[in-house]
C-alpha positions as CSV (number, residue, x, y, z in Angstrom):
1,E,0.1,0.0,0.1
2,M,2.6,2.5,0.7
3,S,4.5,1.8,-2.6
4,R,1.1,2.4,-4.4
5,A,0.4,5.5,-2.5
6,R,3.9,7.0,-3.1
7,E,3.3,6.1,-6.8
8,L,0.1,8.2,-6.7
9,L,1.5,10.9,-5.1
10,E,4.8,11.0,-7.5
11,Q,2.2,11.2,-10.3
12,A,0.5,13.8,-9.0
13,G,3.6,16.0,-8.6
14,G,4.3,15.3,-5.1
15,T,8.1,14.8,-3.4
16,D,8.9,12.9,-0.5
17,G,9.9,15.5,1.9
18,G,11.9,13.2,4.2
19,D,11.6,12.8,8.4
20,G,11.5,16.9,8.8
21,P,7.8,17.7,8.3
22,G,6.7,14.9,10.7
23,L,9.2,15.4,13.2
24,R,8.6,19.3,13.2
25,W,4.8,18.4,13.8
26,K,5.2,16.0,16.5
27,A,7.7,18.7,18.4
28,K,5.0,21.2,18.0
29,R,1.5,18.9,18.1
30,D,0.5,19.9,21.6
31,S,1.4,23.7,21.5
32,A,-1.7,24.7,19.9
33,S,-3.6,23.4,23.0
34,F,-5.6,26.4,24.4
35,N,-7.8,26.8,27.3
36,R,-11.4,26.5,26.2
37,E,-12.7,28.6,29.0
38,A,-10.5,31.4,28.2
39,V,-11.5,31.2,24.8
40,F,-15.2,31.3,25.7
41,A,-14.9,34.2,28.0
42,A,-13.2,36.3,25.1
43,G,-16.6,35.6,23.2
44,A,-15.5,32.9,20.7
45,F,-15.3,29.0,20.6
46,A,-13.0,26.6,18.8
47,D,-13.7,23.0,18.8
48,T,-13.5,19.6,16.9
49,L,-15.5,17.1,15.7
50,D,-14.1,13.7,14.5
51,V,-16.6,11.8,12.1
52,S,-15.9,8.8,9.7
53,C,-17.3,7.9,6.4
54,T,-16.8,5.4,3.5
55,W,-14.9,6.3,0.5
56,S,-18.3,6.6,-1.4
57,R,-19.7,9.3,0.8
58,L,-16.3,11.1,1.5
59,H,-17.2,14.1,-0.8
60,D,-21.0,14.2,0.6
61,V,-19.8,14.4,4.0
62,Y,-17.2,16.8,3.6
63,T,-19.2,19.5,1.3
64,T,-22.4,19.0,3.3
65,V,-20.8,19.9,6.7
66,R,-19.1,23.0,5.2
67,K,-21.9,24.1,3.5
68,I,-24.4,23.8,6.4
69,L,-21.7,25.3,9.1
70,S,-20.0,28.0,7.1
71,P,-22.7,30.6,7.7
72,H,-22.1,30.4,11.0
73,A,-18.7,29.6,11.8
74,L,-15.3,29.2,10.2
75,V,-14.6,25.6,9.1
76,I,-11.6,23.8,8.4
77,S,-11.0,20.3,7.9
78,H,-8.5,17.2,7.4
79,F,-8.7,13.9,6.8
80,C,-7.1,12.3,9.9
81,H,-7.1,8.3,9.5
82,A,-7.6,6.4,6.2
83,Y,-8.3,2.8,5.9
84,A,-9.5,0.7,2.8
85,E,-13.2,1.1,3.6
86,G,-13.0,5.2,4.2
87,C,-11.5,7.7,6.1
88,A,-12.2,9.9,9.3
89,I,-12.6,13.6,8.9
90,Q,-11.8,16.2,11.5
91,F,-13.9,19.2,11.3
92,T,-13.0,22.3,13.3
93,F,-15.2,24.9,13.5
94,I,-14.5,28.7,15.3
95,G,-17.0,31.3,16.0
96,Y,-17.6,34.4,17.6
97,R,-20.3,36.3,19.4
98,R,-20.1,39.3,21.8
99,D,-22.7,38.1,23.8
100,P,-22.2,34.9,26.2
101,G,-25.9,33.9,25.6
102,A,-25.4,34.4,21.8
103,L,-21.9,32.6,22.0
104,D,-23.5,29.4,23.7
105,R,-26.5,29.4,21.5
106,L,-24.1,29.5,18.3
107,Y,-21.9,26.9,19.9
108,E,-25.0,24.4,20.4
109,R,-26.5,25.2,17.0
110,V,-22.9,24.6,15.3
111,W,-22.5,21.1,17.1
112,E,-26.3,19.8,16.3
113,E,-26.1,20.9,12.7
114,A,-22.7,19.4,12.2
115,L,-24.0,16.2,13.6
116,E,-27.0,16.2,11.7
117,A,-25.2,17.0,8.5
118,V,-22.8,14.1,8.9
119,T,-25.9,11.5,9.5
120,Q,-27.8,13.3,6.6
121,A,-24.8,12.5,4.1
122,G,-24.2,9.1,5.0
123,G,-21.6,9.3,7.4
124,S,-21.1,8.0,11.1
125,I,-20.6,10.4,14.2
126,S,-18.2,8.4,15.6
127,H,-14.5,7.8,15.0
128,N,-11.3,6.9,17.2
129,H,-12.6,9.1,20.0
130,G,-15.9,7.4,20.3
131,I,-19.1,9.1,21.1
132,G,-19.0,10.5,24.5
133,L,-21.3,13.2,25.8
134,A,-21.5,15.4,23.1
135,K,-22.6,13.0,20.5
136,R,-24.4,10.6,22.6
137,D,-28.0,12.0,22.0
138,Q,-27.6,11.6,18.4
139,M,-26.7,8.0,18.1
140,R,-30.6,7.5,17.4
141,R,-30.4,9.7,14.3
142,E,-27.7,7.8,13.2
143,H,-28.9,4.1,14.3
144,G,-32.7,4.7,14.5
145,A,-34.0,1.4,15.8
146,G,-30.7,-0.2,15.8
147,V,-29.8,1.5,19.2
148,R,-32.1,-1.0,20.9
149,L,-29.4,-3.6,19.4
150,L,-26.6,-1.5,20.9
151,Y,-28.4,-1.5,24.4
152,A,-28.8,-5.4,24.2
153,L,-25.0,-5.6,23.6
154,K,-24.2,-3.5,26.5
155,N,-26.7,-5.0,28.8
156,G,-24.8,-8.5,27.8
157,L,-21.2,-7.0,28.1
158,D,-21.7,-5.0,30.8
159,P,-24.7,-6.2,33.0
160,S,-23.4,-3.9,35.9
161,A,-23.3,-0.9,33.8
162,I,-19.6,0.0,35.0
163,L,-18.2,0.6,31.7
164,N,-18.4,4.0,30.7
165,P,-21.6,4.5,32.2
166,G,-23.8,7.3,30.4
167,K,-21.2,8.3,27.9
168,V,-22.1,6.2,24.7
169,L,-25.8,5.7,24.5
170,P,-28.4,7.9,25.1
171,D,-31.2,7.9,28.0
172,R,-33.3,4.8,27.1
173,A,-36.3,7.6,27.8
174,I,-35.7,9.3,24.4
175,L,-36.0,5.9,22.6
176,E,-39.7,6.3,23.6
């Protein structure tokens, strides 16, 4: 696979940059971290959303999310993991509002619309970071009645409900 990837990149005009770019990234990868509370206090937000899709859905997921979020926030993205079946896309969205209440509403709207856009375009709201609290209540949108099967699996594998309680599956009440 590496040989074929190199061949395709060279055909497209790419050149091997050696170890330098990777080493520079590794040395500075954590320097972009920030204090989310301080950013919010300044009237802005920056957050990331990792999702995944098959190669056949990639263009739709990418363009749908960007189109839906662009009126509300700056959207940048990159493909962070690639597999034979598809890849993961990390969207970063950045927004600003002077009014703290308006900022909170915008932040919530961006998250909600991003997750809806992903499922609408045929992607999955999950990838290597899993579901967690930010995505949990959208599981039904993606999986429909299949969420009941996920509960059955969870109950079978974790009858004491000690593994990531409340972090993966929505409250059963929303299934009704």
